[in-house]
Structure formats: C-alpha cells, structure tokens
KEKE-898190 format. One record per atom (N, C-alpha, C): residue in three letters; x, y, z. Coordinates in steps of 0.001 Angstrom, whole numbers, padded with zeros to 6 digits, always signed. Layout:
! KEKE-898190
AlaXYZ;...
//
This chain:
! KEKE-898190
Met+012320+017923+005621;Met+012757+016791+004812;Met+012821+015531+005664;Lys+012146+014491+005193;Lys+012206+013183+005858;Lys+013134+012267+005076;Arg+013728+011317+005761;Arg+014504+010262+005106;Arg+013567+009069+004940;Val+013325+008668+003700;Val+012318+007651+003410;Val+012957+006479+002662;Leu+012663+005272+003118;Leu+013080+004055+002430;Leu+011882+003474+001700;Val+012051+003174+000406;Val+011007+002524-000387;Val+011541+001183-000854;Thr+011025+000078-000296;Thr+011433-001238-000794;Thr+010583-001580-002014;Gly+011184-002237-002996;Gly+010493-002427-004265;Gly+010382-001116-005021;Gly+011330-000222-004775;Gly+011251+001142-005294;Gly+011515+001281-006778;Ala+011992+000214-007434;Ala+012212+000279-008881;Ala+011087-000426-009640;Gly+009995-000696-008968;Gly+008847-001324-009602;Gly+007897-000305-010207;Phe+006820-000809-010769;Phe+005798+000020-011411;Phe+005278+001098-010459;Ile+004863+000693-009263;Ile+004316+001647-008293;Ile+005433+002325-007511;Gly+006414+001551-007068;Gly+007491+002081-006227;Gly+008256+003209-006888;Ser+008521+003077-008194;Ser+009302+004104-008888;Ser+008551+005437-008910;Gln+007237+005358-009066;Gln+006447+006591-009118;Gln+006220+007165-007715;Leu+006248+006298-006709;Leu+006225+006779-005325;Leu+007527+007512-005006;Cys+008664+006947-005421;Cys+009956+007616-005202;Cys+009950+009012-005821;Glu+009418+009095-007026;Glu+009356+010375-007730;Glu+008522+011396-006952;Lys+007369+010969-006457;Lys+006508+011887-005697;Lys+007184+012338-004403;Leu+007819+011401-003702;Leu+008474+011741-002438;Leu+009602+012749-002656;Leu+010373+012570-003733;Leu+011432+013531-004059;Leu+010829+014893-004390;Asn+009750+014889-005179;Asn+009089+016148-005536;Asn+008516+016856-004322;Asp+008171+016069-003289;Asp+007647+016651-002046;Asp+008759+017122-001112;Gly+010017+016955-001547;Gly+011136+017498-000783;Gly+011804+016542+000186;His+011613+015240-000004;His+012202+014266+000915;His+013445+013605+000324;Glu+014223+012989+001204;Glu+015387+012194+000802;Glu+014923+010748+000658;Val+015216+010112-000460;Val+014657+008797-000765;Val+015751+007772-001013;Ala+015662+006653-000290;Ala+016498+005484-000557;Ala+015607+004428-001205;Cys+015930+004060-002431;Cys+015154+003092-003203;Cys+015875+001751-003158;Leu+015216+000758-002580;Leu+015831-000561-002416;Leu+015098-001576-003284;Asp+015844-002328-004114;Asp+015209-003284-005023;Asp+016221-004359-005402;Asn+015738-005596-005589;Asn+016645-006657-006057;Asn+016551-006868-007562;Phe+015684-006089-008217;Phe+015503-006099-009674;Phe+015005-007436-010211;Phe+014230-008157-009420;Phe+013580-009367-009942;Phe+012450-008972-010890;Ser+011552-008119-010401;Ser+010511-007594-011288;Ser+010657-006085-011483;Gly+011433-005428-010634;Gly+011713-004003-010805;Gly+012773-003792-011875;Lys+012831-002590-012422;Lys+013781-002275-013493;Lys+014497-000968-013189;Lys+015807-000969-013374;Lys+016588+000239-013143;Lys+016130+001391-014044;Gln+015651+001040-015262;Gln+015201+002084-016189;Gln+014084+002944-015608;Lys+013328+002381-014663;Lys+012185+003127-014110;Lys+012626+004253-013177;Val+013853+004181-012693;Val+014324+005219-011757;Val+015590+005917-012239;Val+016079+005545-013437;Val+017355+006108-013900;Val+017291+007625-014019;His+016099+008156-014321;His+015961+009612-014453;His+016066+010331-013111;Leu+016029+009572-012011;Leu+016143+010167-010672;Leu+017583+010160-010158;Met+018473+009470-010875;Met+019820+009222-010359;Met+020649+010492-010182;Asp+020323+011535-010934;Asp+021087+012786-010804;Asp+020647+013612-009602;Asn+019539+013212-008983;Asn+019059+013962-007818;Asn+019919+013584-006602;Pro+020570+014556-005964;Pro+021468+014237-004835;Pro+020733+013643-003630;Tyr+019399+013761-003610;Tyr+018632+013223-002488;Tyr+018033+011848-002792;Phe+018478+011253-003903;Phe+018007+009918-004283;Phe+019161+008930-004256;Glu+018910+007769-003673;Glu+019924+006713-003602;Glu+019298+005395-004038;Leu+019949+004681-004953;Leu+019476+003387-005442;Leu+020339+002275-004853;Ile+019671+001301-004230;Ile+020381+000223-003529;Ile+019890-001120-004062;Arg+020816-001951-004538;Arg+020449-003311-004950;Arg+020519-004213-003710;His+019357-004671-003283;His+019302-005498-002072;His+018002-006292-002067;Asp+018044-007461-001473;Asp+016875-008336-001362;Asp+016338-008255+000063;Val+015051-007942+000214;Val+014487-007739+001550;Val+014402-009022+002379;Thr+014659-010176+001763;Thr+014679-011401+002571;Thr+015916-011446+003452;His+016839-010513+003256;His+018009-010348+004125;His+017872-009015+004848;Pro+018322-008935+006105;Pro+018225-007668+006846;Pro+018979-006545+006137;Tyr+018512-005330+006367;Tyr+019198-004164+005820;Tyr+019177-003078+006898;Tyr+020271-002356+006997;Tyr+020410-001361+008062;Tyr+020609+000030+007463;Ile+019741+000939+007865;Ile+019779+002311+007362;Ile+019015+003185+008350;Glu+019432+004430+008466;Glu+018718+005370+009342;Glu+017658+006104+008520;Val+016395+005862+008835;Val+015310+006518+008104;Val+014184+006905+009061;Asp+013308+007776+008578;Asp+012143+008204+009359;Asp+010892+007420+008989;Glu+010817+007012+007708;Glu+009638+006288+007212;Glu+010060+005179+006256;Ile+009262+004121+006247;Ile+009508+002982+005348;Ile+008206+002644+004632;Tyr+008268+002585+003301;Tyr+007161+002052+002497;Tyr+007583+000658+002035;Asn+006920-000382+002543;Asn+007305-001746+002188;Asn+006467-002249+001013;Leu+007005-002064-000196;Leu+006306-002475-001414;Leu+006909-003723-002043;Ala+008041-004187-001509;Ala+008789-005261-002173;Ala+007983-006556-002243;Cys+007677-006987-003441;Cys+007046-008286-003722;Cys+006511-008237-005141;Pro+006820-009226-005975;Pro+006202-009238-007306;Pro+004685-009302-007171;Ala+003977-008486-007964;Ala+002534-008354-007758;Ala+001692-008883-008905;Ser+002313-009276-010009;Ser+001530-009836-011111;Ser+001658-011358-011100;Pro+000598-012063-011497;Pro+000632-013536-011448;Pro+001819-014146-012186;Val+002186-013583-013332;Val+003326-014118-014090;Val+004581-014123-013233;His+004809-013044-012507;His+006021-012924-011698;His+005922-013686-010388;Tyr+004787-013572-009688;Tyr+004755-014205-008364;Tyr+004581-015711-008436;Gln+004072-016228-009543;Gln+003954-017683-009683;Gln+005212-018305-010278;Tyr+006118-017481-010798;Tyr+007366-017983-011382;Tyr+008214-018676-010319;Asn+008251-018069-009124;Asn+009019-018643-008017;Asn+008194-018459-006745;Pro+007192-019332-006523;Pro+006244-019104-005430;Pro+006891-019100-004048;Ile+007904-019925-003851;Ile+008572-019939-002537;Ile+009243-018592-002282;Lys+009907-018068-003305;Lys+010564-016767-003173;Lys+009528-015672-002902;Thr+008353-015797-003529;Thr+007291-014810-003314;Thr+006861-014793-001851;Ile+006629-015971-001287;Ile+006237-016051+000127;Ile+007337-015490+001018;Lys+008579-015862+000724;Lys+009699-015379+001541;Lys+009819-013860+001477;Thr+009576-013314+000291;Thr+009661-011854+000147;Thr+008614-011165+001011;Ser+007377-011687+000983;Ser+006308-011078+001783;Ser+006557-011248+003278;Val+006911-012466+003694;Val+006996-012769+005127;Val+008333-012325+005725;Met+009443-012807+005143;Met+010754-012415+005684;Met+011043-010941+005427;Gly+010546-010448+004299;Gly+010711-009016+004027;Gly+010003-008173+005068;Ala+008785-008582+005432;Ala+008050-007860+006471;Ala+008792-007926+007807;Ile+009286-009107+008167;Ile+010029-009262+009426;Ile+011258-008352+009445;Asn+012010-008339+008344;Asn+013232-007533+008299;Asn+012940-006037+008320;Met+011910-005614+007608;Met+011595-004183+007582;Met+010949-003730+008902;Leu+010151-004589+009505;Leu+009592-004265+010826;Leu+010699-004207+011875;Gly+011669-005100+011758;Gly+012820-005054+012667;Gly+013592-003761+012514;Leu+013747-003306+011273;Leu+014422-002032+011026;Leu+013613-000875+011615;Ala+012297-000891+011375;Ala+011434+000174+011906;Ala+011500+000224+013431;Lys+011501-000946+014048;Lys+011604-001015+015510;Lys+012934-000429+015986;Arg+014003-000770+015275;Arg+015347-000363+015682;Arg+015536+001144+015587;Val+015043+001745+014490;Val+015293+003171+014263;Val+014071+004039+014574;Lys+013006+003375+015103;Lys+011775+004076+015473;Lys+011138+004798+014280;Ala+011132+004108+013139;Ala+010523+004663+011930;Ala+009063+004265+011840;Lys+008296+005065+011130;Lys+006926+004710+010782;Lys+006994+003830+009529;Ile+006182+002774+009473;Ile+006281+001838+008362;Ile+004914+001498+007786;Leu+004832+001536+006447;Leu+003588+001230+005738;Leu+003740-000066+004951;Gln+002787-000962+005124;Gln+002747-002214+004374;Gln+001789-002093+003193;Ala+002319-002323+001991;Ala+001474-002385+000803;Ala+000878-003784+000722;Ser-000288-003956+001317;Ser-000991-005229+001201;Ser-001875-005170-000049;Thr-002813-006070-000169;Thr-003491-006245-001446;Thr-004937-006676-001278;Ser-005744-006369-002263;Ser-007122-006861-002282;Ser-007162-008375-002421;Glu-006043-008983-002797;Glu-005992-010451-002919;Glu-006214-011145-001573;Val-006076-010421-000468;Val-006360-011048+000838;Val-007841-011399+000958;Tyr-008688-010808+000101;Tyr-010116-011136+000116;Tyr-010427-012385-000708;Gly-009446-012847-001509;Gly-009646-014045-002315;Gly-010784-013879-003309;Asp-011575-014938-003472;Asp-012780-014878-004311;Asp-013923-014521-003368;Pro-014245-013227-003229;Pro-015052-012763-002099;Pro-016510-013212-002142;Thr-017023-013501-000973;Thr-018447-013808-000813;Thr-019202-012579-000303;Val-018477-011499-000029;Val-019051-010216+000386;Val-018726-009202-000697;His-019725-008405-001113;His-019486-007473-002211;His-020271-006183-001985;Pro-019642-005002-002078;Pro-018197-004789-002234;Pro-017444-005183-000968;Gln-016122-005212-001041;Gln-015321-005692+000078;Gln-015003-004561+001066;Thr-015355-004798+002316;Thr-014999-003878+003401;Thr-013809-004457+004153;Glu-013112-003585+004879;Glu-011879-004006+005556;Glu-012109-005047+006646;Asp-013338-005153+007170;Asp-013589-006146+008227;Asp-013959-007519+007665;Tyr-013968-007652+006328;Tyr-014233-008952+005718;Tyr-012952-009787+005742;Trp-013049-011032+006222;Trp-011858-011865+006413;Trp-011376-012548+005147;Gly-012192-012582+004130;Gly-011736-013133+002861;Gly-012103-014591+002654;Asn-011913-015032+001413;Asn-012229-016406+000996;Asn-011064-016883+000128;Val-009968-017259+000799;Val-008708-017566+000125;Val-008413-019059+000210;Asn-007956-019630-000895;Asn-007514-021026-000906;Asn-006048-021071-000472;Pro-005739-021593+000725;Pro-004366-021525+001234;Pro-003390-022442+000505;Ile-003909-023354-000339;Ile-003004-024238-001081;Ile-003204-024079-002596;Gly-003869-023012-003006;Gly-004126-022780-004425;Gly-002929-022162-005131;Ile-003072-022016-006444;Ile-001971-021510-007268;Ile-001618-020060-006940;Arg-002575-019303-006395;Arg-002321-017899-006060;Arg-001913-017705-004600;Ser-001876-018801-003832;Ser-001705-018681-002379;Ser-000343-018115-001985;Cys+000685-018308-002825;Cys+002009-017777-002485;Cys+001950-016266-002291;Tyr+001104-015620-003071;Tyr+000945-014171-002954;Tyr-000095-013814-001908;Asp-001281-014437-002005;Asp-002386-014125-001083;Asp-001977-014347+000374;Glu-001469-015543+000658;Glu-001161-015897+002043;Glu+000091-015176+002549;Gly+001028-014894+001629;Gly+002196-014109+002035;Gly+001797-012734+002520;Lys+000875-012109+001807;Lys+000408-010770+002194;Lys-000448-010824+003463;Arg-001247-011873+003614;Arg-002057-012021+004830;Arg-001149-012176+006051;Cys-000099-012973+005895;Cys+000853-013161+006993;Cys+001576-011850+007314;Ala+001923-011095+006268;Ala+002597-009808+006489;Ala+001710-008862+007301;Glu+000413-008838+006996;Glu-000501-008009+007784;Glu-000488-008432+009253;Ser-000518-009736+009486;Ser-000494-010250+010861;Ser+000792-009841+011579;Leu+001913-009934+010871;Leu+003191-009524+011463;Leu+003165-008049+011838;Phe+002638-007223+010953;Phe+002579-005784+011215;Phe+001756-005498+012477;Val+000586-006105+012566;Val-000286-005869+013718;Val+000390-006315+015011;Asn+001070-007448+014950;Asn+001689-007968+016169;Asn+002962-007227+016559;Tyr+003675-006682+015591;Tyr+004820-005824+015934;Tyr+004333-004550+016621;Arg+003159-004101+016249;Arg+002593-002918+016923;Arg+002183-003280+018346;Leu+001480-004407+018505;Leu+000999-004810+019823;Leu+002152-005114+020775;Gln+003168-005797+020266;Gln+004241-006284+021136;Gln+005389-005291+021288;Asn+005662-004511+020208;Asn+006857-003657+020218;Asn+006579-002176+019965;Asp+005299-001806+019904;Asp+004918-000405+019696;Asp+005461+000193+018401;Val+005644-000633+017390;Val+006071-000110+016093;Val+004896+000647+015460;Arg+005195+001790+014892;Arg+004163+002629+014267;Arg+003888+002104+012857;Ile+002753+001440+012698;Ile+002463+000762+011443;Ile+001288+001395+010694;Lys+001255+001139+009387;Lys+000142+001492+008504;Lys-000050+000312+007548;Ile-001295-000064+007294;Ile-001582-001127+006323;Ile-002611-000625+005325;Ile-002260-000724+004043;Ile-003251-000429+002997;Ile-003452-001687+002160;Arg-004656-001849+001651;Arg-004958-002960+000741;Arg-005195-002362-000643;Ile-004278-002632-001552;Ile-004300-002039-002879;Ile-005149-002888-003822;Phe-006082-002242-004507;Phe-006878-002900-005536;Phe-006225-002659-006905;Asn-006688-003402-007913;Asn-006069-003372-009249;Asn-005649-001961-009650;Thr-004357-001822-009953;Thr-003798-000525-010310;Thr-003106-000631-011665;Tyr-003231+000415-012461;Tyr-002649+000403-013800;Tyr-002095+001787-014099;Gly-001325+001879-015176;Gly-000795+003173-015601;Gly+000553+003008-016277;Pro+001157+004124-016732;Pro+002489+004066-017323;Pro+003498+003411-016373;Lys+004504+002793-016973;Lys+005584+002062-016286;Lys+005186+000650-015876;Met+003940+000237-016213;Met+003628-001187-016091;Met+004526-001950-017054;Glu+004817-003207-016744;Glu+005557-004047-017675;Glu+004585-004606-018722;Pro+004937-004528-019997;Pro+004010-004992-021043;Pro+003730-006492-020990;Asp+004626-007252-020367;Asp+004457-008712-020316;Asp+004181-009227-018907;Asp+003587-008367-018056;Asp+003432-008770-016655;Asp+002209-009644-016395;Gly+001412-009886-017434;Gly+000285-010790-017272;Gly-000941-010165-016644;Arg-000902-008876-016340;Arg-002092-008216-015802;Arg-003060-007897-016934;Val-004320-007840-016602;Val-005330-007748-017654;Val-005217-006461-018451;Val-004916-005329-017813;Val-004844-004059-018545;Val-003692-004084-019541;Ser-002503-004484-019094;Ser-001359-004515-020006;Ser-001553-005565-021093;Asn-002127-006723-020746;Asn-002400-007756-021754;Asn-003294-007220-022869;Phe-004433-006649-022465;Phe-005399-006166-023455;Phe-004802-005053-024321;Ile-004079-004121-023698;Ile-003507-002999-024451;Ile-002483-003503-025470;Met-001580-004374-025043;Met-000556-004882-025958;Met-001184-005670-027097;Gln-002184-006497-026784;Gln-002844-007269-027832;Gln-003549-006349-028832;Ala-004198-005306-028311;Ala-004902-004364-029191;Ala-003927-003595-030070;Leu-002840-003102-029491;Leu-001874-002315-030261;Leu-001183-003143-031338;Lys-001003-004418-031058;Lys-000317-005286-032028;Lys-001289-005989-032989;Gly-002597-005780-032772;Gly-003578-006404-033640;Gly-003778-007883-033373;Asp-003306-008348-032207;Asp-003493-009753-031839;Asp-004887-009956-031253;Asp-005315-011222-031188;Asp-006577-011522-030509;Asp-006511-011092-029051;Ile-007590-010504-028554;Ile-007675-010152-027127;Ile-008229-011363-026387;Thr-007432-011872-025456;Thr-007787-013111-024754;Thr-008491-012798-023445;Ile-009744-013198-023359;Ile-010535-013036-022139;Ile-010735-014420-021519;Phe-010411-014514-020256;Phe-010578-015788-019554;Phe-012014-015914-019045;Gly-012621-017053-019275;Gly-014011-017258-018882;Gly-014948-016510-019812;Asp-016144-016188-019297;Asp-017137-015515-020148;Asp-016935-014002-020230;Gly-015987-013477-019444;Gly-015700-012042-019488;Gly-016617-011204-018637;Lys-017508-011866-017887;Lys-018446-011114-017046;Lys-017915-010903-015623;Gln-016739-011505-015334;Gln-016138-011242-014028;Gln-015690-009783-013967;Thr-015716-009207-012766;Thr-015470-007769-012640;Thr-014182-007470-011864;Arg-013643-006296-012183;Arg-012530-005734-011425;Arg-012760-004229-011305;Ser-012034-003624-010365;Ser-012070-002173-010190;Ser-010672-001655-010500;Phe-010569-000727-011428;Phe-009262-000295-011927;Phe-008924+001108-011439;Gln-007770+001225-010799;Gln-007328+002471-010178;Gln-006077+002969-010885;Tyr-006071+004240-011272;Tyr-004899+004817-011920;Tyr-003809+005048-010881;Val-002574+004870-011300;Val-001449+004803-010359;Val-001285+006070-009522;Thr-001547+007249-010098;Thr-001370+008481-009318;Thr-002378+008573-008176;Asp-003577+008020-008382;Asp-004575+008002-007306;Asp-004094+007129-006149;Leu-003511+005976-006484;Leu-002973+005092-005442;Leu-001878+005782-004645;Ile-000945+006413-005335;Ile+000203+007023-004647;Ile-000247+008158-003745;Glu-001256+008907-004178;Glu-001810+009958-003316;Glu-002416+009346-002057;Gly-003169+008248-002212;Gly-003749+007576-001049;Gly-002688+007004-000126;Met-001648+006466-000719;Met-000560+005860+000041;Met+000175+006891+000905;Thr+000506+008034+000316;Thr+001223+009059+001081;Thr+000315+009710+002126;Arg-000971+009845+001805;Arg-001901+010362+002824;Arg-001988+009407+004011;Met-001998+008108+003727;Met-002049+007121+004809;Met-000816+007229+005698;Met+000357+007362+005083;Met+001590+007490+005868;Met+001545+008726+006769;Asn+000871+009771+006318;Asn+000859+011030+007069;Asn-000247+011117+008122;Thr-001036+010048+008290;Thr-002053+010052+009347;Thr-001396+009862+010713;Gly-002165+010125+011762;Gly-001654+009943+013120;Gly-001439+008476+013453;Asp-000727+008224+014564;Asp-000361+006861+014939;Asp-001559+005992+015296;Asp-002717+006610+015514;Asp-003902+005811+015843;Asp-004573+005248+014588;Cys-004193+005730+013419;Cys-004761+005227+012161;Cys-003805+004190+011578;Ile-004112+002920+011808;Ile-003193+001867+011369;Ile-003747+001064+010189;Gly-005047+001120+009962;Gly-005640+000323+008897;Gly-005988-001069+009391;Pro-006221-001998+008465;Pro-006057-001823+007029;Pro-007119-000922+006408;Ile-006704-000223+005362;Ile-007618+000644+004612;Ile-007533+000289+003131;Asn-008703+000109+002526;Asn-008761-000164+001089;Asn-008387+001083+000298;Ile-007464+000920-000664;Ile-007149+001990-001600;Ile-007439+001452-003001;Gly-008530+001907-003571;Gly-008935+001403-004883;Gly-010014+002277-005468;Asn-010394+001959-006682;Asn-011455+002704-007358;Asn-012740+001884-007305;Pro-013812+002401-006711;Pro-015040+001614-006580;Pro-015806+001424-007893;Gly-015346+002063-008973;Gly-015963+001814-010274;Gly-015699+000372-010691;Glu-016753-000358-011037;Glu-016634-001795-011314;Glu-016908-002054-012787;Phe-016007-002796-013441;Phe-016137-003067-014873;Phe-015936-004552-015145;Thr-016692-005082-016114;Thr-016448-006463-016549;Thr-015247-006472-017492;Met-014673-007656-017682;Met-013556-007789-018603;Met-013980-007424-020029;Leu-015213-007746-020388;Leu-015716-007390-021713;Leu-015798-005875-021886;Glu-016236-005172-020841;Glu-016303-003708-020898;Glu-014911-003098-021029;Leu-013945-003659-020275;Leu-012566-003159-020355;Leu-012008-003362-021763;Ala-012194-004557-022305;Ala-011693-004851-023654;Ala-012331-003918-024679;Ser-013626-003682-024548;Ser-014339-002814-025474;Ser-013796-001386-025430;Glu-013519-000890-024228;Glu-012982+000469-024057;Glu-011604+000585-024719;Ile-010759-000417-024508;Ile-009406-000397-025080;Ile-009464-000491-026607;Leu-010345-001317-027128;Leu-010508-001419-028588;Leu-010972-000090-029169;Asp-011855+000599-028461;Asp-012374+001875-028937;Asp-011278+002939-028958;Ile-010471+003004-027896;Ile-009413+004024-027813;Ile-008330+003768-028856;Thr-007938+002510-029034;Thr-006841+002183-029950;Thr-007297+002117-031404;Gly-008595+001937-031628;Gly-009088+001734-032988;Gly-008642+000404-033569;Ser-008288-000525-032696;Ser-007765-001819-033123;Ser-008858-002705-033728;Lys-008451-003553-034654;Lys-009364-004525-035264;Lys-009239-005898-034598;Ser-008567-005945-033446;Ser-008388-007217-032747;Ser-009734-007870-032450;Lys-009761-009176-032514;Lys-010953-009959-032176;Lys-010839-010441-030726;Ile-011986-010563-030070;Ile-012008-011101-028699;Ile-012201-012604-028772;Ile-011316-013340-028073;Ile-011479-014787-027955;Ile-011537-015155-026475;His-012130-016300-026182;His-012303-016709-024790;His-011471-017958-024499;Leu-010820-017955-023323;Leu-010028-019094-022854;Leu-010564-019531-021494;Pro-010225-020755-021039;Pro-010730-021220-019734;Pro-010262-020314-018591;Leu-011131-020143-017603;Leu-010822-019309-016442;Leu-009776-020000-015567;Pro-008688-019307-015179;Pro-007690-019927-014299;Pro-008291-020287-012938;Lys-007674-021265-012272;Lys-008144-021705-010956;Lys-008021-020574-009938;Asp-009056-020450-009092;Asp-009096-019481-007985;Asp-009143-018025-008451;Asp-009472-017788-009714;Asp-009589-016412-010201;Asp-010871-015798-009649;Pro-010778-014659-008939;Pro-011981-014073-008335;Pro-013017-013659-009371;Ile-014291-013862-009028;Ile-015380-013493-009931;Ile-015716-012005-009805;Gln-015634-011469-008597;Gln-015944-010060-008363;Gln-014849-009423-007518;Arg-014597-008135-007773;Arg-013646-007407-006946;Arg-013995-005940-007007;Gln-014383-005380-005863;Gln-014743-003957-005798;Gln-014524-003467-004377;Pro-013770-002388-004188;Pro-013502-001910-002832;Pro-014625-001038-002280;Asp-014889-001195-001004;Asp-015636-000188-000263;Asp-014589+000790+000271;Ile-014639+002057-000152;Ile-013594+003009+000239;Ile-014095+004028+001259;Ser-015120+003656+002019;Ser-015661+004577+003033;Ser-014592+005004+004033;Gln-013773+004048+004490;Gln-012737+004380+005478;Gln-011693+005321+004886;Ala-011307+005085+003629;Ala-010317+005961+002987;Ala-010850+007383+002897;Arg-012110+007519+002496;Arg-012711+008861+002405;Arg-012721+009550+003770;Glu-013036+008772+004809;Glu-013169+009338+006155;Glu-011825+009667+006784;Lys-010847+008771+006631;Lys-009600+008898+007399;Lys-008442+009515+006625;Leu-008580+009612+005299;Leu-007472+010134+004495;Leu-007827+011472+003867;Gly-008511+012296+004643;Gly-008797+013662+004202;Gly-009665+013750+002973;Gly-010657+012848+002892;Gly-011565+012882+001746;Gly-010977+012282+000487;Trp-009906+011481+000622;Trp-009302+010856-000569;Trp-010328+010037-001340;Glu-010279+010169-002638;Glu-010979+009236-003514;Glu-010350+009343-004894;Pro-010505+008318-005737;Pro-009868+008348-007057;Pro-010367+009523-007898;Lys-009450+010150-008626;Lys-009780+011307-009464;Lys-009802+010971-010953;Val-009033+009952-011364;Val-008821+009691-012794;Val-009837+008672-013306;Pro-010730+009068-014216;Pro-011692+008114-014782;Pro-010971+007053-015611;Leu-011629+005903-015790;Leu-010999+004781-016482;Leu-010542+005174-017889;Arg-011385+005827-018654;Arg-011000+006136-020037;Arg-009775+007043-020092;Glu-009736+008062-019244;Glu-008584+008971-019223;Glu-007303+008219-018853;Gly-007396+007364-017842;Gly-006227+006587-017424;Gly-005772+005614-018498;Leu-006730+004982-019172;Leu-006386+004059-020257;Leu-005713+004793-021410;Glu-006193+005994-021734;Glu-005576+006765-022825;Glu-004107+007051-022522;Lys-003802+007409-021280;Lys-002410+007687-020895;Lys-001570+006411-020933;Thr-002142+005321-020480;Thr-001408+004054-020443;Thr-001168+003517-021849;Ile-002170+003640-022706;Ile-002032+003208-024102;Ile-000963+004036-024805;Ala-000943+005339-024557;Ala+000081+006208-025165;Ala+001480+005773-024725;Tyr+001624+005381-023465;Tyr+002916+004918-022944;Tyr+003370+003649-023674;Phe+002488+002666-023786;Phe+002846+001416-024451;Phe+003078+001628-025949;Asp+002280+002479-026554;Asp+002435+002759-027979;Asp+003805+003369-028257;Lys+004251+004253-027364;Lys+005592+004887-027511;Lys+006675+003816-027389;Leu+006529+002893-026448;Leu+007511+001821-026294;Leu+007602+000983-027562;Ile+006455+000668-028151;Ile+006434-000137-029370;Ile+007097+000624-030521;Arg+006734+001895-030673;Arg+007287+002688-031786;Arg+008790+002873-031645;Glu+009279+002953-030404;Glu+010725+003084-030179;Glu+011421+001725-030158;Glu+010641+000682-030435;Glu+011144-000701-030500;Glu+011832-001120-029204;Lys+011262-000637-028076;Lys+011772-001058-026771;Lys+011076-002324-026309;Ile+010002-002717-026980;Ile+009322-003987-026680;Ile+008925-004649-027998;
//
C-alpha cells in the first residue's frame, strides 16, 4: 500500500484516478479547492477508511507524508480557466512549486498532468514530444498554455537541481462520465445540445480536428507512467491518435442520440488549434505497450448515457 496525494482529486479526471488508486489497494488523500471540482464526484468514496478528502488550494503550501503525488490541480476547460486567468496561472505555477517542494521534502515521486495545449496551434503533425509548440504567450488561452509550460520547466529543474523524482505527461482531449455538462468542452457541448434538441454549435467550418481519449484509457496511462523507473521522466503524450473533425464528432453524437438537432456554425475563437493529434510512440514503448482501448463510439455511448441520466434525474 502506497500513500498517494491527488491534487485536483475531485475533478473529472482526478476523481476517477482516486477511485482506481483505492481499488488498487492504496491510501489516497484527495486535495481540491472545489473551484471546478465537485464533492459529489468523490462522495461515494467517503466511507472508505483509506480515503481522505481535503479542501485546500495548491497555491498555498500543504504538508503531508506521502509516497507519490499526482499533480492534477488546475481548471482544464476554457470556460473555467478563462474565468479567472490570473488564478489559473497561479494554480499551474505556484501549485507546481508547492507540490515539488513537498515531493522534495518527503522524497515522494511526483507526476505533473501537463497538456497537449503546450503545442498550441501546431505546425508539426502529429505532435511528438520533442516539438516545442506554437503558443501565443499573450493570447486568450495563454493563462492555461503558458502556466502548464512553466510547470513543466519547474519539474525538470527541480529534478536537475534537487534530484526530485518527476514524471511529466501531456494529456490530449479526454472525455467520459463525470465531465461537467457546462464545461465548454466540445464533447459535453455537443452531447448536451443533442440531448436537449438544441442547435449543435460548431465553431468555424468544422473541419478542424481533435483526438478524443476515453477517461479510463488516460488513467491507465497515468498510473503506468507513475510506476516507471526514475529514468523515465517524460514528457510523454497520453492521447488517442484517432483524429476526427468536429463535423464527424457531431454526426456521431447525432446518430447515437437520434437527435433532430441542427448544426449551425459560429466564428472560430482566437488561437483555437486547427489540428491536434498525438504521436504515442513513446507511450507504447515506455509504458508497457499502453495504447487507448476504447473506440470513440463506445466511449460516446457511455458518456451520453451518463448525461442522459443526469437530465432525467433533473440534476442539470
């Protein structure tokens, strides 16, 4: 049994990581300030004697004895991270400093949940880990992009200067149950619009692409990364190399839901990437042959069922 700290543990991904870690026999401390995380996502874990829920903001130091730290704390959807951009940057940068300081103090292994957003609007396709990215440092998305880029730099330098055992993963678009219906991400937007019979809003011509990864595939990759030797630090892309246009995604969701929603087009937001697709060669090589298992349609069916249940129970 390991003692594991998960920051952002009441979020969409963090809550399901906590669940997996408990199922694997570990003791889990879930730390969240509940800005974008929700207590409801982990309330079913509260009866487990090896689970602890802590309300705390990672921009302030926190002291705990643990063996491993998963640093997930940071709002990850544009609606949330653009709501308070200064707070977003502080969460990424000061949160990384505080968690790295904790890892150094207690000699814990620490994993940084970075993002494909560090590649910006890429000029290299698909994106490999040695690509430096094409990011606008003063754009509307920079609070998130640059915060995560700085966090990666902090992680690398804490390893070089203080021998902290670090891991960095770059997460590509992830979806699944426990997403927030109003988080502004394309999968949740399209599903909610389809289920409610509203127009499906596609920004631009809909030919821009994304790669969609089901949440359980991400969590498997994340825990495999944590369990690698100290020489495997990353960054490593964790994503699904299947590439879909927004029009294809909307069409799939309309087909599964049987919705009569119409597709309408709105102007493309500033700095919105045109293409996004991970090269996962390193993940396959270094994470024991890891690769995504859940096809898009299967994952969408599960996610649609989750949102449909919320609507029928009048929780949204």
